[in-house]
C-alpha positions in Angstrom: -51.3 -18.6 -46.9 -49.5 -17.6 -43.7 -45.8 -16.6 -44.1 -43.1 -19.0 -43.2 -40.3 -18.3 -40.8 -37.2 -20.5 -40.1 -35.7 -20.2 -36.6 -32.2 -21.7 -36.2 -31.2 -22.6 -32.7 -33.4 -24.1 -30.0 -32.0 -22.4 -27.0 -33.9 -19.7 -25.1 -33.6 -17.0 -27.7 -34.7 -19.3 -30.5 -37.5 -20.9 -28.5 -39.1 -17.6 -27.6 -38.7 -16.3 -31.1 -40.5 -19.4 -32.4 -43.3 -18.9 -29.8 -43.7 -15.2 -30.6 -43.9 -15.8 -34.4 -46.3 -18.7 -34.1 -48.6 -16.6 -31.9 -48.4 -13.8 -34.6 -49.7 -16.3 -37.2 -46.5 -17.4 -39.0 -45.7 -21.0 -39.9 -42.5 -21.7 -37.9 -39.9 -24.3 -38.5 -37.3 -24.5 -35.7 -33.9 -26.2 -36.3 -31.2 -27.3 -33.9 -28.0 -29.3 -34.5 -28.3 -31.2 -31.3 -30.5 -34.3 -30.6 -32.7 -32.4 -28.2 -33.7 -28.8 -27.6 -32.5 -26.4 -24.8 -29.4 -28.4 -23.7 -27.6 -25.4 -22.4 -30.7 -24.2 -20.6 -30.9 -27.6 -18.9 -27.2 -27.3 -17.9 -27.8 -23.9 -16.4 -30.7 -25.3 -14.3 -28.6 -28.0 -12.7 -27.7 -25.7 -9.8 -31.1 -23.9 -9.8 -32.3 -22.1 -12.8 -31.6 -18.4 -12.3 -34.3 -16.7 -14.5 -33.6 -13.1 -13.8 -32.9 -10.5 -11.1 -35.3 -8.5 -8.9 -33.2 -5.3 -8.7 -34.4 -2.0 -10.2 -34.3 -1.9 -13.9 -31.8 1.0 -14.1 -29.4 -1.0 -11.9 -30.1 -4.1 -14.0 -29.1 -2.3 -17.2 -25.8 -1.3 -15.7 -24.8 -5.0 -15.7 -24.5 -4.9 -19.5 -21.7 -2.4 -19.4 -21.2 -0.6 -22.7 -24.1 -2.5 -24.3 -26.5 -1.3 -21.6 -27.9 1.6 -23.7 -28.4 -0.7 -26.7 -30.1 -3.3 -24.5 -32.6 -0.8 -23.0 -35.3 -1.0 -25.6 -35.0 -4.7 -25.8 -35.5 -5.1 -22.1 -38.3 -2.5 -22.1 -40.0 -4.9 -24.5 -39.5 -7.9 -22.1 -38.8 -6.8 -18.6 -37.9 -9.1 -15.6 -41.5 -8.8 -14.5 -42.7 -9.9 -17.9 -40.3 -12.9 -17.7 -41.7 -13.9 -14.3 -45.3 -13.7 -15.7 -44.3 -15.7 -18.7 -42.7 -18.4 -16.5 -45.8 -18.6 -14.3 -48.0 -18.9 -17.3 -46.1 -22.0 -18.1 -47.0 -23.4 -14.7 -43.6 -22.5 -13.2 -44.2 -20.1 -10.2 -41.1 -18.2 -9.1 -39.5 -16.9 -5.9 -36.9 -14.3 -5.1 -33.8 -15.6 -3.3 -31.8 -13.8 -0.6 -29.4 -12.4 -3.2 -32.3 -10.9 -5.2 -32.1 -13.5 -7.9 -35.3 -15.0 -9.3 -35.8 -18.8 -9.6 -38.6 -21.1 -10.5 -39.9 -22.8 -7.3 -39.0 -26.2 -8.9 -35.4 -25.0 -9.0 -34.9 -26.9 -12.2 -35.0 -26.1 -16.0 -36.6 -29.4 -17.1 -40.2 -28.7 -16.0 -40.1 -25.3 -17.6 -38.6 -26.6 -20.8 -41.1 -29.5 -21.1 -44.0 -27.1 -20.7 -42.4 -24.7 -23.2 -41.9 -27.3 -25.9 -45.5 -28.5 -25.2 -46.7 -25.0 -25.8 -44.7 -24.7 -29.1 -46.2 -28.0 -30.3 -49.7 -26.6 -29.6 -48.9 -23.5 -31.6 -47.9 -25.7 -34.5 -44.1 -25.1 -34.4 -42.3 -27.8 -36.3 -39.0 -28.9 -34.6 -36.2 -30.4 -36.7 -33.4 -31.9 -34.5 -29.9 -33.0 -35.7 -30.3 -30.4 -38.3 -27.1 -28.3 -38.6 -27.3 -25.0 -40.5 -24.6 -24.7 -43.2 -25.5 -21.4 -44.9 -27.3 -20.6 -48.1 -27.3 -22.1 -51.5 -26.8 -20.1 -54.8 -30.6 -19.5 -55.0 -30.7 -18.1 -51.4 -32.3 -21.1 -49.8 -31.2 -22.1 -46.3 -29.1 -25.3 -46.2 -28.8 -27.9 -43.5 -26.9 -31.1 -42.8 -29.3 -33.8 -41.4 -29.1 -37.5 -40.7 -30.9 -38.0 -44.0 -28.4 -35.9 -45.9 -28.3 -32.2 -47.0 -31.7 -30.4 -47.2 -32.7 -26.9 -48.3 -35.5 -24.8 -47.0 -37.0 -21.5 -48.1 -38.6 -19.0 -45.8 -40.1 -15.6 -45.8 -37.9 -14.6 -42.9 -35.1 -16.2 -40.8 -34.2 -15.8 -37.1 -30.7 -16.8 -36.2 -30.3 -17.8 -32.5 -27.3 -20.1 -32.5 -25.7 -18.9 -29.3 -22.0 -18.0 -28.7 -19.2 -20.5 -28.4 -19.2 -21.5 -24.7 -19.8 -25.2 -23.7 -19.5 -26.2 -27.4 -20.5 -29.8 -26.5 -24.0 -28.5 -25.7 -24.4 -27.0 -29.2 -23.1 -23.5 -29.1 -19.8 -24.0 -31.0 -19.5 -20.7 -32.9 -19.3 -22.3 -36.4 -21.8 -19.8 -37.6 -19.3 -17.0 -37.6 -17.6 -18.1 -40.8 -21.0 -18.3 -42.6 -21.9 -14.7 -41.7 -18.4 -13.4 -42.3 -18.6 -14.8 -45.8 -21.6 -12.6 -46.3 -19.7 -9.5 -45.1 -21.1 -9.4 -41.6 -18.6 -8.1 -39.1 -18.0 -10.3 -36.1 -16.2 -9.4 -32.9 -14.1 -12.5 -32.0 -15.7 -14.8 -29.6 -13.9 -15.0 -26.2 -14.6 -16.6 -22.8 -16.9 -14.7 -20.4 -18.1 -15.8 -17.0 -15.2 -18.1 -16.6 -12.5 -18.9 -14.1 -9.1 -17.3 -14.0 -5.7 -18.9 -13.5 -3.6 -18.3 -10.4 -0.2 -19.9 -9.6 -1.2 -21.3 -6.2 1.3 -23.0 -4.1 0.9 -26.8 -4.0 0.0 -26.9 -0.3 -2.7 -24.2 -0.9 -4.2 -26.1 -3.8 -4.2 -29.4 -2.0 -5.9 -28.0 1.1 -8.3 -25.4 -0.2 -9.3 -26.3 -3.8 -13.1 -26.6 -3.9 -13.7 -24.3 -0.9 -15.6 -21.0 -1.1 -14.6 -17.5 -0.1 -17.8 -16.1 1.2 -19.0 -12.5 1.7 -15.9 -10.9 0.1 -15.3 -7.9 -2.1 -13.1 -8.1 -5.3 -11.6 -5.0 -6.9 -10.0 -4.6 -10.3 -9.5 -1.4 -12.4 -11.4 0.7 -9.9 -14.5 -1.6 -10.0 -15.5 -3.4 -6.8 -17.9 -6.3 -6.7 -19.2 -8.0 -3.5 -20.2 -11.7 -3.5 -18.5 -15.1 -3.4 -15.7 -16.8 -5.2 -14.6 -20.4 -5.3 -11.0 -21.6 -5.0 -10.2 -24.0 -7.8 -7.0 -26.0 -8.3 -6.2 -23.7 -11.3 -7.2 -20.4 -9.7 -10.5 -18.6 -8.9 -14.1 -18.8 -10.2 -17.5 -17.8 -9.1 -20.0 -15.0 -9.4 -17.9 -12.2 -8.1 -15.1 -13.1 -10.4 -17.4 -13.4 -13.4 -18.8 -9.9 -12.7 -15.2 -8.5 -13.3 -14.4 -10.8 -16.2 -14.4 -8.3 -19.0 -11.9 -6.0 -17.4 -9.8 -8.9 -16.2 -9.8 -10.5 -19.7 -8.7 -7.2 -21.2 -5.9 -6.7 -18.7 -4.5 -10.2 -19.3 -4.7 -9.7 -23.1 -2.8 -6.4 -22.7 -0.3 -7.1 -19.9 -0.2 -10.9 -19.7 -1.6 -10.7 -16.2 -4.2 -9.0 -14.0 -4.0 -7.8 -10.4 -7.0 -8.6 -8.2 -7.5 -7.2 -4.8 -9.6 -9.2 -2.3 -11.2 -7.7 0.8 -11.8 -10.7 3.0 -14.0 -8.8 5.4 -15.8 -5.9 3.6 -18.2 -5.3 6.5 -15.4 -4.3 8.8 -13.2 -1.2 8.4 -9.4 -1.3 8.8 -9.7 0.3 12.2 -12.4 -2.1 13.4 -10.3 -5.1 12.3 -7.2 -3.7 13.9 -9.1 -3.3 17.2 -10.3 -6.9 17.0 -6.8 -8.2 16.3 -5.0 -6.4 19.1 -6.7 -8.7 21.6 -4.0 -11.0 23.1 -3.2 -14.1 21.0 -2.1 -16.0 24.1 -1.0 -19.5 23.5 -3.3 -20.1 20.4 -1.8 -20.3 17.0 -1.9 -17.3 14.6 -4.5 -19.1 12.5 -6.8 -19.7 15.4 -6.4 -16.1 16.5 -7.3 -14.8 13.1 -10.2 -17.2 12.8 -11.7 -16.2 16.2 -10.8 -12.5 16.4 -11.5 -11.6 12.7 -14.0 -14.4 11.9 -12.0 -15.6 8.9 -12.3 -19.1 7.4 -9.2 -21.3 7.1 -9.4 -20.7 3.3 -9.3 -17.0 3.8 -6.3 -17.3 6.1 -4.6 -19.5 3.6 -5.2 -16.9 1.0 -3.5 -14.3 3.2 -0.4 -16.4 3.2 -0.6 -16.8 -0.6 -0.9 -13.1 -1.0 2.3 -12.4 1.0 4.2 -15.3 -0.6 5.3 -16.1 3.0 4.2 -15.7 6.6 1.4 -13.5 7.6 2.7 -10.4 9.4 2.6 -10.2 13.2 1.4 -6.6 13.6 -2.4 -6.3 14.1 -2.6 -3.3 11.8 -0.6 -5.1 9.1 -2.8 -8.2 9.5 -5.9 -6.0 9.1 -4.4 -4.3 6.1 -3.8 -7.7 4.5 -7.4 -8.8 5.3 -8.7 -5.7 3.6 -6.5 -5.9 0.5 -5.0 -9.3 -0.2 -3.5 -9.1 -3.7 -3.6 -12.0 -6.1 -2.1 -12.1 -9.6 -4.2 -13.7 -12.3 -2.0 -15.2 -15.0 -4.6 -16.3 -17.6 -8.2 -17.6 -18.0 -10.0 -20.8 -18.7 -11.1 -21.5 -22.3 -14.4 -21.3 -24.1 -15.1 -25.0 -23.3 -15.2 -24.1 -19.6 -17.0 -20.7 -19.9 -20.6 -20.1 -18.9 -21.0 -17.7 -21.8 -18.9 -15.9 -24.5 -18.2 -12.3 -25.3 -18.1 -11.0 -28.8 -20.4 -11.9 -31.7 -22.2 -10.0 -34.4 -21.3 -6.3 -34.0 -24.3 -4.3 -32.9 -23.7 -1.8 -35.8 -24.6 -4.7 -38.2 -28.2 -4.7 -36.9 -31.0 -2.4 -37.4 -33.4 -1.4 -34.6 -35.5 -4.6 -35.3 -32.3 -6.8 -35.0 -32.3 -7.5 -38.7 -28.9 -7.8 -40.3 -28.4 -4.8 -42.6 -26.4 -6.8 -45.1 -29.0 -9.7 -45.2 -32.6 -8.3 -45.4 -35.1 -10.7 -43.9 -32.5 -12.3 -41.6 -32.7 -11.4 -37.9 -30.3 -12.4 -35.1 -30.7 -12.7 -31.3 -29.2 -14.0 -28.1 -25.6 -14.7 -27.4 -24.8 -14.4 -31.1 -24.8 -10.7 -30.6 -21.9 -8.7 -29.2 -22.9 -8.1 -25.6 -22.0 -9.8 -22.3 -23.2 -9.8 -18.8 -22.4 -11.5 -15.5 -24.3 -14.4 -14.2 -27.3 -13.6 -11.9 -30.1 -13.8 -14.4 -28.8 -11.2 -16.8 -27.7 -13.6 -19.5 -31.0 -15.5 -19.7 -33.1 -12.3 -19.5 -31.2 -10.6 -22.3 -31.3 -13.8 -24.5 -35.0 -14.0 -24.1 -35.5 -10.2 -24.6 -33.5 -10.1 -27.8 -35.1 -13.3 -29.1 -38.5 -11.7 -28.6 -37.3 -8.4 -30.2 -36.0 -10.2 -33.3 -39.3 -12.2 -33.6 -41.3 -9.0 -33.4 -39.0 -7.4 -36.0 -39.6 -10.4 -38.3 -43.3 -10.3 -37.7 -43.4 -6.6 -38.5 -41.6 -7.2 -41.8 -44.0 -9.9 -42.7 -47.0 -7.7 -41.9 -48.0 -9.8 -38.9 -47.4 -7.3 -36.1 
């Protein structure tokens, strides 16, 4: 008789774990608390499903910060190229966008998810929805709350892939932390990652510019500079460039109650080049029109210059250029987990062996955002979730003699 494996969580990490184990010959039962699988994946695909990134792998690994070294063998086992091949095998060809990000040509998650679930069905994976994991009973069996009441399930191995705690209405609510802590597993508190930060904008700036982008800028905090885009929100700033700095910004706010962010509104021009542009006569045009034409700044960028000074923009061309190159904004807080794209924290990496099995719970493996790593948006989140899901499944298969 083939060994049985229970996979808990039907997000990307859980789905690929179920697929891998079924291919290895295990009988797989996949549980999820929601009425349908892959809800967060579908949400991620609403603006175009960013699968991974095409940059060199050594640069790719740097995006994971302190966890990059730990992530290396997992990504070696499932590289961005392997993810692209996997997607195309599901009938979802990909393309590389201008930013280097990789997307399915359909630009949606739903076709990929449908094909994926179809493949799992063909492999014999059994899917139990509205089935919330509640821990273990006194005999060590897994327990679940279902519409038909509590049920138990025994398995030869278990893969936990319940996600972090961001967008809890989509299923990742972090309730699992108490279940594992009760078993002695050390958990780093779950915190918002890839989320917007609060700024005390003036009323006139909010009314005029909320919802407008700041394009082709460079953001600096703590000696780290990221180029990209940000979006002005009524509460502050959000967007990819902000998310890439979120770990350091979050730490500064926790420590100091605020974080100072420096914005270069024209990173492709030096201070001297901008000064030369701005010394051209303003004539009878307004200061805003002069800045827009001479320095090629958007109205939102010019408005941000005023916010940074707390008053008028200086008259001197060199002072104007200096402000363009280093507009300082104070972040006073951050949005909560319910607004975050992902969460930081989770099961401490020291709690896992090299096969992603929990040292305190033999036969129980963990993957995805449950683990204590974080990365910016840009394909890094999905890539690592899939890579760790695959690694945990391989670990489970090896333990069961299926590898």
